[in-house]
All heavy atoms as a GROMACS GRO file, in nm:
protein
  589
    1MET      N    1  15.022   9.190  32.088
    1MET     CA    2  15.048   9.132  32.222
    1MET      C    3  15.068   9.244  32.323
    1MET      O    4  15.138   9.349  32.290
    1MET     CB    5  15.179   9.051  32.217
    1MET     CG    6  15.226   8.994  32.344
    1MET     SD    7  15.367   8.887  32.332
    1MET     CE    8  15.501   9.008  32.334
    2LEU      N    9  15.026   9.236  32.440
    2LEU     CA   10  15.035   9.323  32.543
    2LEU      C   11  15.185   9.301  32.602
    2LEU      O   12  15.231   9.193  32.611
    2LEU     CB   13  14.940   9.298  32.655
    2LEU     CG   14  14.795   9.335  32.626
    2LEU    CD1   15  14.704   9.297  32.741
    2LEU    CD2   16  14.783   9.479  32.600
    3LEU      N   17  15.245   9.413  32.640
    3LEU     CA   18  15.376   9.406  32.690
    3LEU      C   19  15.375   9.450  32.840
    3LEU      O   20  15.314   9.546  32.872
    3LEU     CB   21  15.474   9.498  32.614
    3LEU     CG   22  15.484   9.465  32.463
    3LEU    CD1   23  15.578   9.562  32.397
    3LEU    CD2   24  15.561   9.316  32.447
    4ALA      N   25  15.445   9.369  32.924
    4ALA     CA   26  15.453   9.407  33.060
    4ALA      C   27  15.539   9.532  33.071
    4ALA      O   28  15.635   9.559  33.002
    4ALA     CB   29  15.516   9.291  33.141
    5HIS      N   30  15.511   9.604  33.184
    5HIS     CA   31  15.583   9.728  33.209
    5HIS      C   32  15.729   9.689  33.249
    5HIS      O   33  15.746   9.579  33.318
    5HIS     CB   34  15.513   9.802  33.322
    5HIS     CG   35  15.574   9.939  33.345
    5HIS    ND1   36  15.690   9.958  33.420
    5HIS    CD2   37  15.539  10.060  33.306
    5HIS    CE1   38  15.713  10.093  33.417
    5HIS    NE2   39  15.621  10.155  33.354
    6PRO      N   40  15.825   9.767  33.205
    6PRO     CA   41  15.964   9.729  33.235
    6PRO      C   42  15.991   9.711  33.387
    6PRO      O   43  16.067   9.627  33.437
    6PRO     CB   44  16.053   9.855  33.186
    6PRO     CG   45  15.971   9.890  33.072
    6PRO     CD   46  15.818   9.872  33.111
    7ALA      N   47  15.917   9.789  33.474
    7ALA     CA   48  15.942   9.774  33.618
    7ALA      C   49  15.896   9.635  33.669
    7ALA      O   50  15.951   9.568  33.754
    7ALA     CB   51  15.865   9.879  33.692
    8VAL      N   52  15.780   9.584  33.610
    8VAL     CA   53  15.736   9.448  33.642
    8VAL      C   54  15.838   9.347  33.591
    8VAL      O   55  15.862   9.254  33.662
    8VAL     CB   56  15.595   9.424  33.571
    8VAL    CG1   57  15.552   9.280  33.584
    8VAL    CG2   58  15.493   9.516  33.629
    9LEU      N   59  15.889   9.356  33.471
    9LEU     CA   60  15.987   9.263  33.425
    9LEU      C   61  16.108   9.273  33.499
    9LEU      O   62  16.172   9.163  33.542
    9LEU     CB   63  16.022   9.295  33.275
    9LEU     CG   64  15.914   9.275  33.173
    9LEU    CD1   65  15.958   9.330  33.042
    9LEU    CD2   66  15.860   9.135  33.172
   10ASP      N   67  16.159   9.382  33.545
   10ASP     CA   68  16.274   9.391  33.637
   10ASP      C   69  16.249   9.323  33.776
   10ASP      O   70  16.334   9.242  33.805
   10ASP     CB   71  16.310   9.541  33.666
   10ASP     CG   72  16.429   9.555  33.752
   10ASP    OD1   73  16.537   9.496  33.716
   10ASP    OD2   74  16.421   9.638  33.846
   11ASP      N   75  16.130   9.334  33.827
   11ASP     CA   76  16.095   9.263  33.946
   11ASP      C   77  16.093   9.114  33.921
   11ASP      O   78  16.163   9.036  34.004
   11ASP     CB   79  15.961   9.307  34.007
   11ASP     CG   80  15.926   9.235  34.124
   11ASP    OD1   81  15.996   9.246  34.225
   11ASP    OD2   82  15.821   9.167  34.128
   12LEU      N   83  16.037   9.068  33.820
   12LEU     CA   84  16.035   8.922  33.788
   12LEU      C   85  16.172   8.872  33.766
   12LEU      O   86  16.203   8.762  33.820
   12LEU     CB   87  15.947   8.903  33.664
   12LEU     CG   88  15.800   8.922  33.685
   12LEU    CD1   89  15.727   8.919  33.557
   12LEU    CD2   90  15.745   8.815  33.781
   13VAL      N   91  16.265   8.943  33.696
   13VAL     CA   92  16.394   8.894  33.667
   13VAL      C   93  16.476   8.884  33.801
   13VAL      O   94  16.539   8.785  33.832
   13VAL     CB   95  16.469   8.981  33.564
   13VAL    CG1   96  16.608   8.948  33.567
   13VAL    CG2   97  16.404   8.965  33.423
   14ARG      N   98  16.457   8.985  33.886
   14ARG     CA   99  16.526   8.987  34.021
   14ARG      C  100  16.477   8.869  34.103
   14ARG      O  101  16.560   8.805  34.174
   14ARG     CB  102  16.506   9.114  34.085
   14ARG     CG  103  16.583   9.235  34.026
   14ARG     CD  104  16.544   9.356  34.096
   14ARG     NE  105  16.603   9.475  34.029
   14ARG     CZ  106  16.726   9.526  34.044
   14ARG    NH1  107  16.795   9.471  34.139
   14ARG    NH2  108  16.764   9.634  33.979
   15ARG      N  109  16.346   8.850  34.111
   15ARG     CA  110  16.299   8.745  34.181
   15ARG      C  111  16.343   8.602  34.132
   15ARG      O  112  16.380   8.517  34.205
   15ARG     CB  113  16.143   8.741  34.189
   15ARG     CG  114  16.089   8.853  34.275
   15ARG     CD  115  15.941   8.883  34.264
   15ARG     NE  116  15.866   8.762  34.262
   15ARG     CZ  117  15.745   8.751  34.219
   15ARG    NH1  118  15.683   8.863  34.169
   15ARG    NH2  119  15.678   8.641  34.217
   16TYR      N  120  16.335   8.589  34.001
   16TYR     CA  121  16.383   8.464  33.943
   16TYR      C  122  16.531   8.435  33.973
   16TYR      O  123  16.572   8.328  34.018
   16TYR     CB  124  16.372   8.460  33.792
   16TYR     CG  125  16.411   8.329  33.723
   16TYR    CD1  126  16.322   8.227  33.720
   16TYR    CD2  127  16.539   8.310  33.675
   16TYR    CE1  128  16.359   8.100  33.676
   16TYR    CE2  129  16.575   8.184  33.624
   16TYR     CZ  130  16.492   8.092  33.614
   16TYR     OH  131  16.529   7.969  33.561
   17THR      N  132  16.610   8.539  33.961
   17THR     CA  133  16.762   8.521  33.993
   17THR      C  134  16.792   8.485  34.137
   17THR      O  135  16.857   8.401  34.162
   17THR     CB  136  16.830   8.654  33.955
   17THR    OG1  137  16.812   8.681  33.807
   17THR    CG2  138  16.980   8.640  33.966
   18ALA      N  139  16.707   8.556  34.224
   18ALA     CA  140  16.724   8.529  34.371
   18ALA      C  141  16.681   8.385  34.407
   18ALA      O  142  16.757   8.320  34.485
   18ALA     CB  143  16.645   8.624  34.447
   19LEU      N  144  16.576   8.338  34.348
   19LEU     CA  145  16.524   8.200  34.375
   19LEU      C  146  16.619   8.105  34.315
   19LEU      O  147  16.646   7.988  34.383
   19LEU     CB  148  16.385   8.181  34.321
   19LEU     CG  149  16.267   8.261  34.399
   19LEU    CD1  150  16.149   8.272  34.319
   19LEU    CD2  151  16.245   8.200  34.530
   20GLU      N  152  16.662   8.131  34.198
   20GLU     CA  153  16.763   8.034  34.133
   20GLU      C  154  16.887   8.022  34.215
   20GLU      O  155  16.946   7.916  34.237
   20GLU     CB  156  16.798   8.092  33.997
   20GLU     CG  157  16.875   7.984  33.912
   20GLU     CD  158  16.896   8.042  33.771
   20GLU    OE1  159  16.931   8.151  33.745
   20GLU    OE2  160  16.868   7.964  33.672
   21ARG      N  161  16.941   8.135  34.276
   21ARG     CA  162  17.061   8.137  34.356
   21ARG      C  163  17.027   8.050  34.486
   21ARG      O  164  17.121   7.977  34.534
   21ARG     CB  165  17.098   8.268  34.398
   21ARG     CG  166  17.163   8.348  34.285
   21ARG     CD  167  17.215   8.472  34.334
   21ARG     NE  168  17.270   8.553  34.228
   21ARG     CZ  169  17.261   8.682  34.200
   21ARG    NH1  170  17.201   8.757  34.295
   21ARG    NH2  171  17.313   8.738  34.096
   22GLU      N  172  16.909   8.059  34.537
   22GLU     CA  173  16.877   7.981  34.661
   22GLU      C  174  16.885   7.831  34.621
   22GLU      O  175  16.938   7.760  34.704
   22GLU     CB  176  16.728   8.021  34.707
   22GLU     CG  177  16.729   8.142  34.788
   22GLU     CD  178  16.590   8.146  34.855
   22GLU    OE1  179  16.541   8.049  34.918
   22GLU    OE2  180  16.517   8.258  34.838
   23LEU      N  181  16.829   7.796  34.520
   23LEU     CA  182  16.835   7.650  34.481
   23LEU      C  183  16.984   7.604  34.454
   23LEU      O  184  17.024   7.494  34.492
   23LEU     CB  185  16.752   7.628  34.351
   23LEU     CG  186  16.600   7.620  34.381
   23LEU    CD1  187  16.525   7.595  34.243
   23LEU    CD2  188  16.559   7.521  34.476
   24MET      N  189  17.062   7.693  34.391
   24MET     CA  190  17.201   7.658  34.371
   24MET      C  191  17.284   7.646  34.494
   24MET      O  192  17.383   7.583  34.496
   24MET     CB  193  17.258   7.759  34.270
   24MET     CG  194  17.197   7.748  34.130
   24MET     SD  195  17.257   7.878  34.023
   24MET     CE  196  17.411   7.811  33.970
   25ALA      N  197  17.237   7.718  34.598
   25ALA     CA  198  17.310   7.721  34.724
   25ALA      C  199  17.268   7.601  34.807
   25ALA      O  200  17.318   7.582  34.920
   25ALA     CB  201  17.278   7.852  34.806
   26GLY      N  202  17.180   7.518  34.756
   26GLY     CA  203  17.143   7.406  34.823
   26GLY      C  204  17.014   7.397  34.894
   26GLY      O  205  16.979   7.297  34.971
   27HIS      N  206  16.932   7.508  34.882
   27HIS     CA  207  16.802   7.511  34.939
   27HIS      C  208  16.711   7.430  34.860
   27HIS      O  209  16.667   7.463  34.749
   27HIS     CB  210  16.751   7.654  34.956
   27HIS     CG  211  16.832   7.739  35.044
   27HIS    ND1  212  16.932   7.830  35.003
   27HIS    CD2  213  16.845   7.744  35.181
   27HIS    CE1  214  16.986   7.884  35.094
   27HIS    NE2  215  16.936   7.833  35.211
   28THR      N  216  16.668   7.315  34.913
   28THR     CA  217  16.586   7.223  34.832
   28THR      C  218  16.438   7.219  34.882
   28THR      O  219  16.361   7.134  34.849
   28THR     CB  220  16.640   7.078  34.838
   28THR    OG1  221  16.648   7.038  34.978
   28THR    CG2  222  16.780   7.071  34.773
   29ASP      N  223  16.405   7.322  34.945
   29ASP     CA  224  16.267   7.342  35.000
   29ASP      C  225  16.164   7.345  34.875
   29ASP      O  226  16.187   7.422  34.794
   29ASP     CB  227  16.256   7.475  35.073
   29ASP     CG  228  16.120   7.504  35.141
   29ASP    OD1  229  16.022   7.410  35.121
   29ASP    OD2  230  16.102   7.597  35.214
   30PRO      N  231  16.064   7.256  34.880
   30PRO     CA  232  15.971   7.258  34.770
   30PRO      C  233  15.908   7.385  34.746
   30PRO      O  234  15.870   7.411  34.631
   30PRO     CB  235  15.876   7.145  34.812
   30PRO     CG  236  15.944   7.066  34.912
   30PRO     CD  237  16.043   7.155  34.981
   31SER      N  238  15.887   7.465  34.846
   31SER     CA  239  15.820   7.595  34.822
   31SER      C  240  15.903   7.690  34.743
   31SER      O  241  15.860   7.765  34.664
   31SER     CB  242  15.788   7.664  34.958
   31SER     OG  243  15.905   7.706  35.027
   32VAL      N  244  16.044   7.685  34.751
   32VAL     CA  245  16.132   7.761  34.669
   32VAL      C  246  16.119   7.711  34.527
   32VAL      O  247  16.117   7.797  34.435
   32VAL     CB  248  16.278   7.758  34.725
   32VAL    CG1  249  16.375   7.818  34.635
   32VAL    CG2  250  16.283   7.812  34.866
   33GLN      N  251  16.124   7.578  34.505
   33GLN     CA  252  16.110   7.537  34.371
   33GLN      C  253  15.978   7.558  34.310
   33GLN      O  254  15.979   7.598  34.189
   33GLN     CB  255  16.127   7.375  34.376
   33GLN     CG  256  16.254   7.326  34.423
   33GLN     CD  257  16.269   7.174  34.438
   33GLN    OE1  258  16.168   7.112  34.455
   33GLN    NE2  259  16.389   7.118  34.444
   34GLN      N  260  15.866   7.572  34.388
   34GLN     CA  261  15.740   7.614  34.328
   34GLN      C  262  15.739   7.758  34.295
   34GLN      O  263  15.691   7.801  34.194
   34GLN     CB  264  15.630   7.582  34.427
   34GLN     CG  265  15.485   7.612  34.374
   34GLN     CD  266  15.458   7.538  34.247
   34GLN    OE1  267  15.474   7.410  34.240
   34GLN    NE2  268  15.418   7.602  34.141
   35LYS      N  269  15.803   7.840  34.381
   35LYS     CA  270  15.809   7.987  34.356
   35LYS      C  271  15.888   8.011  34.232
   35LYS      O  272  15.851   8.099  34.153
   35LYS     CB  273  15.872   8.061  34.471
   35LYS     CG  274  15.779   8.069  34.595
   35LYS     CD  275  15.854   8.132  34.707
   35LYS     CE  276  15.772   8.125  34.842
   35LYS     NZ  277  15.843   8.187  34.950
   36LEU      N  278  16.002   7.937  34.218
   36LEU     CA  279  16.080   7.960  34.096
   36LEU      C  280  15.999   7.919  33.968
   36LEU      O  281  16.002   7.990  33.869
   36LEU     CB  282  16.206   7.881  34.103
   36LEU     CG  283  16.302   7.887  33.982
   36LEU    CD1  284  16.362   8.030  33.983
   36LEU    CD2  285  16.407   7.782  33.993
   37ALA      N  286  15.927   7.801  33.976
   37ALA     CA  287  15.842   7.770  33.858
   37ALA      C  288  15.740   7.877  33.834
   37ALA      O  289  15.707   7.900  33.715
   37ALA     CB  290  15.776   7.633  33.884
   38ASP      N  291  15.670   7.927  33.940
   38ASP     CA  292  15.573   8.031  33.916
   38ASP      C  293  15.630   8.160  33.849
   38ASP      O  294  15.568   8.210  33.757
   38ASP     CB  295  15.509   8.067  34.053
   38ASP     CG  296  15.425   7.951  34.105
   38ASP    OD1  297  15.385   7.854  34.035
   38ASP    OD2  298  15.394   7.957  34.231
   39VAL      N  299  15.742   8.204  33.896
   39VAL     CA  300  15.806   8.318  33.841
   39VAL      C  301  15.847   8.295  33.702
   39VAL      O  302  15.831   8.378  33.611
   39VAL     CB  303  15.922   8.372  33.931
   39VAL    CG1  304  15.998   8.488  33.861
   39VAL    CG2  305  15.874   8.414  34.066
   40ALA      N  306  15.901   8.173  33.671
   40ALA     CA  307  15.940   8.135  33.535
   40ALA      C  308  15.823   8.145  33.439
   40ALA      O  309  15.828   8.194  33.331
   40ALA     CB  310  16.006   8.003  33.534
   41TYR      N  311  15.707   8.088  33.483
   41TYR     CA  312  15.588   8.090  33.413
   41TYR      C  313  15.543   8.228  33.381
   41TYR      O  314  15.505   8.265  33.265
   41TYR     CB  315  15.472   8.013  33.476
   41TYR     CG  316  15.343   8.013  33.415
   41TYR    CD1  317  15.318   7.936  33.292
   41TYR    CD2  318  15.244   8.106  33.447
   41TYR    CE1  319  15.203   7.944  33.236
   41TYR    CE2  320  15.124   8.112  33.389
   41TYR     CZ  321  15.098   8.032  33.279
   41TYR     OH  322  14.981   8.047  33.212
   42THR      N  323  15.541   8.311  33.482
   42THR     CA  324  15.509   8.447  33.464
   42THR      C  325  15.588   8.524  33.373
   42THR      O  326  15.540   8.603  33.295
   42THR     CB  327  15.491   8.521  33.611
   42THR    OG1  328  15.412   8.441  33.693
   42THR    CG2  329  15.444   8.661  33.604
   43LEU      N  330  15.727   8.507  33.382
   43LEU     CA  331  15.810   8.567  33.286
   43LEU      C  332  15.779   8.528  33.150
   43LEU      O  333  15.778   8.604  33.059
   43LEU     CB  334  15.958   8.532  33.322
   43LEU     CG  335  16.026   8.626  33.415
   43LEU    CD1  336  16.160   8.568  33.471
   43LEU    CD2  337  16.054   8.754  33.340
   44CYS      N  338  15.757   8.391  33.123
   44CYS     CA  339  15.726   8.348  32.987
   44CYS      C  340  15.600   8.414  32.939
   44CYS      O  341  15.593   8.457  32.824
   44CYS     CB  342  15.713   8.200  32.985
   44CYS     SG  343  15.874   8.114  33.009
   45VAL      N  344  15.498   8.414  33.020
   45VAL     CA  345  15.376   8.484  32.978
   45VAL      C  346  15.396   8.634  32.944
   45VAL      O  347  15.335   8.684  32.848
   45VAL     CB  348  15.258   8.457  33.079
   45VAL    CG1  349  15.136   8.536  33.049
   45VAL    CG2  350  15.224   8.308  33.088
   46SER      N  351  15.463   8.695  33.039
   46SER     CA  352  15.487   8.839  33.019
   46SER      C  353  15.569   8.884  32.905
   46SER      O  354  15.557   8.991  32.854
   46SER     CB  355  15.551   8.889  33.145
   46SER     OG  356  15.472   8.863  33.260
   47THR      N  357  15.650   8.788  32.850
   47THR     CA  358  15.737   8.819  32.739
   47THR      C  359  15.692   8.749  32.612
   47THR      O  360  15.753   8.772  32.508
   47THR     CB  361  15.885   8.777  32.778
   47THR    OG1  362  15.887   8.635  32.801
   47THR    CG2  363  15.936   8.864  32.890
   48GLY      N  364  15.591   8.670  32.615
   48GLY     CA  365  15.544   8.588  32.495
   48GLY      C  366  15.637   8.492  32.452
   48GLY      O  367  15.649   8.457  32.334
   49THR      N  368  15.706   8.433  32.540
   49THR     CA  369  15.805   8.332  32.512
   49THR      C  370  15.756   8.195  32.571
   49THR      O  371  15.662   8.183  32.650
   49THR     CB  372  15.951   8.350  32.561
   49THR    OG1  373  15.936   8.377  32.701
   49THR    CG2  374  15.993   8.479  32.497
   50ARG      N  375  15.826   8.087  32.535
   50ARG     CA  376  15.791   7.951  32.582
   50ARG      C  377  15.891   7.881  32.678
   50ARG      O  378  15.862   7.780  32.728
   50ARG     CB  379  15.762   7.866  32.470
   50ARG     CG  380  15.634   7.900  32.386
   50ARG     CD  381  15.608   7.805  32.280
   50ARG     NE  382  15.483   7.853  32.215
   50ARG     CZ  383  15.408   7.768  32.146
   50ARG    NH1  384  15.428   7.633  32.138
   50ARG    NH2  385  15.293   7.821  32.093
   51ASP      N  386  16.004   7.937  32.684
   51ASP     CA  387  16.110   7.884  32.780
   51ASP      C  388  16.176   8.003  32.854
   51ASP      O  389  16.182   8.111  32.812
   51ASP     CB  390  16.210   7.800  32.706
   51ASP     CG  391  16.300   7.874  32.622
   51ASP    OD1  392  16.390   7.934  32.666
   51ASP    OD2  393  16.280   7.866  32.493
   52ILE      N  394  16.226   7.965  32.971
   52ILE     CA  395  16.277   8.058  33.063
   52ILE      C  396  16.406   8.138  33.005
   52ILE      O  397  16.422   8.255  33.027
   52ILE     CB  398  16.306   8.005  33.198
   52ILE    CG1  399  16.344   8.128  33.300
   52ILE    CG2  400  16.415   7.896  33.198
   52ILE    CD1  401  16.236   8.226  33.317
   53ASP      N  402  16.486   8.069  32.932
   53ASP     CA  403  16.608   8.133  32.875
   53ASP      C  404  16.561   8.242  32.782
   53ASP      O  405  16.615   8.359  32.785
   53ASP     CB  406  16.694   8.037  32.811
   53ASP     CG  407  16.759   7.943  32.909
   53ASP    OD1  408  16.789   7.984  33.018
   53ASP    OD2  409  16.782   7.828  32.876
   54ALA      N  410  16.460   8.220  32.695
   54ALA     CA  411  16.418   8.322  32.604
   54ALA      C  412  16.344   8.432  32.676
   54ALA      O  413  16.364   8.551  32.642
   54ALA     CB  414  16.331   8.254  32.497
   55ALA      N  415  16.274   8.389  32.781
   55ALA     CA  416  16.200   8.493  32.852
   55ALA      C  417  16.296   8.590  32.933
   55ALA      O  418  16.281   8.711  32.939
   55ALA     CB  419  16.108   8.426  32.959
   56LEU      N  420  16.406   8.539  32.981
   56LEU     CA  421  16.503   8.621  33.055
   56LEU      C  422  16.568   8.724  32.948
   56LEU      O  423  16.588   8.837  32.979
   56LEU     CB  424  16.609   8.538  33.120
   56LEU     CG  425  16.556   8.476  33.250
   56LEU    CD1  426  16.654   8.365  33.295
   56LEU    CD2  427  16.525   8.569  33.360
   57VAL      N  428  16.604   8.670  32.831
   57VAL     CA  429  16.664   8.755  32.728
   57VAL      C  430  16.566   8.860  32.682
   57VAL      O  431  16.604   8.978  32.671
   57VAL     CB  432  16.706   8.671  32.601
   57VAL    CG1  433  16.751   8.760  32.480
   57VAL    CG2  434  16.824   8.582  32.642
   58ALA      N  435  16.448   8.830  32.667
   58ALA     CA  436  16.340   8.920  32.619
   58ALA      C  437  16.318   9.020  32.731
   58ALA      O  438  16.296   9.145  32.709
   58ALA     CB  439  16.213   8.862  32.582
   59ALA      N  440  16.303   8.981  32.856
   59ALA     CA  441  16.276   9.074  32.960
   59ALA      C  442  16.388   9.174  32.987
   59ALA      O  443  16.370   9.293  32.994
   59ALA     CB  444  16.260   8.991  33.095
   60ARG      N  445  16.516   9.124  32.980
   60ARG     CA  446  16.636   9.202  32.995
   60ARG      C  447  16.644   9.306  32.886
   60ARG      O  448  16.688   9.413  32.904
   60ARG     CB  449  16.756   9.125  33.012
   60ARG     CG  450  16.760   9.052  33.151
   60ARG     CD  451  16.882   8.962  33.174
   60ARG     NE  452  16.880   8.900  33.300
   60ARG     CZ  453  16.918   8.774  33.328
   60ARG    NH1  454  16.945   8.701  33.228
   60ARG    NH2  455  16.916   8.735  33.444
   61HIS      N  456  16.600   9.265  32.763
   61HIS     CA  457  16.602   9.355  32.656
   61HIS      C  458  16.512   9.473  32.666
   61HIS      O  459  16.542   9.581  32.621
   61HIS     CB  460  16.569   9.279  32.524
   61HIS     CG  461  16.571   9.355  32.408
   61HIS    ND1  462  16.693   9.389  32.344
   61HIS    CD2  463  16.480   9.412  32.322
   61HIS    CE1  464  16.672   9.461  32.229
   61HIS    NE2  465  16.532   9.478  32.221
   62ARG      N  466  16.406   9.461  32.754
   62ARG     CA  467  16.313   9.565  32.765
   62ARG      C  468  16.337   9.650  32.890
   62ARG      O  469  16.269   9.748  32.909
   62ARG     CB  470  16.169   9.509  32.786
   62ARG     CG  471  16.121   9.438  32.654
   62ARG     CD  472  15.978   9.453  32.619
   62ARG     NE  473  15.923   9.583  32.646
   62ARG     CZ  474  15.817   9.612  32.727
   62ARG    NH1  475  15.761   9.507  32.793
   62ARG    NH2  476  15.780   9.727  32.741
   63LEU      N  477  16.435   9.616  32.970
   63LEU     CA  478  16.470   9.688  33.088
   63LEU      C  479  16.538   9.823  33.056
   63LEU      O  480  16.607   9.831  32.954
   63LEU     CB  481  16.557   9.605  33.185
   63LEU     CG  482  16.501   9.483  33.244
   63LEU    CD1  483  16.597   9.411  33.322
   63LEU    CD2  484  16.370   9.509  33.310
   64PRO      N  485  16.526   9.920  33.145
   64PRO     CA  486  16.594  10.047  33.124
   64PRO      C  487  16.739  10.034  33.108
   64PRO      O  488  16.801   9.951  33.184
   64PRO     CB  489  16.560  10.134  33.254
   64PRO     CG  490  16.427  10.070  33.300
   64PRO     CD  491  16.436   9.923  33.261
   65GLY      N  492  16.801  10.091  33.014
   65GLY     CA  493  16.949  10.085  32.997
   65GLY      C  494  16.984   9.969  32.902
   65GLY      O  495  17.097   9.971  32.860
   66ALA      N  496  16.896   9.894  32.855
   66ALA     CA  497  16.920   9.792  32.752
   66ALA      C  498  16.950   9.858  32.621
   66ALA      O  499  16.892   9.971  32.592
   66ALA     CB  500  16.797   9.699  32.731
   67ARG      N  501  17.036   9.796  32.545
   67ARG     CA  502  17.074   9.851  32.422
   67ARG      C  503  16.967   9.812  32.321
   67ARG      O  504  16.977   9.715  32.247
   67ARG     CB  505  17.208   9.800  32.377
   67ARG     CG  506  17.323   9.854  32.472
   67ARG     CD  507  17.449   9.813  32.428
   67ARG     NE  508  17.483   9.847  32.288
   67ARG     CZ  509  17.560   9.769  32.216
   67ARG    NH1  510  17.608   9.658  32.259
   67ARG    NH2  511  17.576   9.804  32.086
   68THR      N  512  16.863   9.896  32.305
   68THR     CA  513  16.753   9.860  32.218
   68THR      C  514  16.784   9.854  32.067
   68THR      O  515  16.719   9.802  31.991
   68THR     CB  516  16.629   9.954  32.242
   68THR    OG1  517  16.680  10.085  32.216
   68THR    CG2  518  16.576   9.944  32.375
   69GLU      N  519  16.894   9.918  32.031
   69GLU     CA  520  16.937   9.916  31.892
   69GLU      C  521  16.997   9.789  31.849
   69GLU      O  522  17.007   9.761  31.735
   69GLU     CB  523  17.020  10.029  31.856
   69GLU     CG  524  17.165  10.023  31.910
   69GLU     CD  525  17.171  10.072  32.059
   69GLU    OE1  526  17.076  10.117  32.114
   69GLU    OE2  527  17.284  10.070  32.119
   70ASP      N  528  17.033   9.707  31.945
   70ASP     CA  529  17.093   9.580  31.919
   70ASP      C  530  17.003   9.470  31.968
   70ASP      O  531  16.999   9.426  32.082
   70ASP     CB  532  17.232   9.566  31.985
   70ASP     CG  533  17.298   9.429  31.965
   70ASP    OD1  534  17.252   9.355  31.873
   70ASP    OD2  535  17.390   9.396  32.032
   71ASP      N  536  16.923   9.405  31.873
   71ASP     CA  537  16.833   9.296  31.914
   71ASP      C  538  16.884   9.164  31.863
   71ASP      O  539  16.805   9.073  31.855
   71ASP     CB  540  16.694   9.332  31.874
   71ASP     CG  541  16.681   9.332  31.714
   71ASP    OD1  542  16.783   9.328  31.654
   71ASP    OD2  543  16.559   9.336  31.665
   72SER      N  544  17.005   9.152  31.839
   72SER     CA  545  17.058   9.025  31.786
   72SER      C  546  17.034   8.907  31.877
   72SER      O  547  17.016   8.797  31.836
   72SER     CB  548  17.206   9.040  31.753
   72SER     OG  549  17.285   9.080  31.864
   73ALA      N  550  17.047   8.933  32.014
   73ALA     CA  551  17.013   8.831  32.110
   73ALA      C  552  16.878   8.782  32.086
   73ALA      O  553  16.843   8.662  32.107
   73ALA     CB  554  17.049   8.872  32.246
   74LEU      N  555  16.783   8.869  32.076
   74LEU     CA  556  16.642   8.828  32.058
   74LEU      C  557  16.624   8.752  31.927
   74LEU      O  558  16.549   8.661  31.928
   74LEU     CB  559  16.548   8.956  32.058
   74LEU     CG  560  16.527   9.015  32.189
   74LEU    CD1  561  16.436   9.136  32.182
   74LEU    CD2  562  16.465   8.921  32.295
   75ASN      N  563  16.693   8.790  31.826
   75ASN     CA  564  16.673   8.727  31.694
   75ASN      C  565  16.725   8.586  31.710
   75ASN      O  566  16.681   8.497  31.641
   75ASN     CB  567  16.736   8.801  31.578
   75ASN     CG  568  16.659   8.920  31.555
   75ASN    OD1  569  16.543   8.937  31.574
   75ASN    ND2  570  16.735   9.028  31.503
   76ALA      N  571  16.823   8.563  31.786
   76ALA     CA  572  16.887   8.431  31.803
   76ALA      C  573  16.804   8.331  31.878
   76ALA      O  574  16.815   8.213  31.843
   76ALA     CB  575  17.022   8.442  31.869
   77VAL      N  576  16.711   8.381  31.962
   77VAL     CA  577  16.638   8.283  32.038
   77VAL      C  578  16.491   8.263  31.986
   77VAL      O  579  16.417   8.186  32.036
   77VAL     CB  580  16.624   8.330  32.184
   77VAL    CG1  581  16.749   8.316  32.251
   77VAL    CG2  582  16.560   8.462  32.193
   78THR      N  583  16.454   8.336  31.890
   78THR     CA  584  16.322   8.322  31.837
   78THR      C  585  16.312   8.219  31.728
   78THR      O  586  16.408   8.176  31.671
   78THR     CB  587  16.260   8.458  31.784
   78THR    OG1  588  16.351   8.512  31.687
   78THR    CG2  589  16.237   8.551  31.896
   0.00000   0.00000   0.00000
């Protein structure tokens, strides 16, 4: 499986988090919802996962500073 570069994953996680915050703050604009769905899909494809929670865990695991010796979180979601 091809792996996305950590910088790409970092950008996707940041975008997903920002869009999620917008929705939680009450922004119900359909374009925000579509952008969130698009970023979630891209995260899933980029991490080889099928749901956003697993994708976020996998992406964060690959980011600089992640504790790569401890993959227990990844094992729990697979």
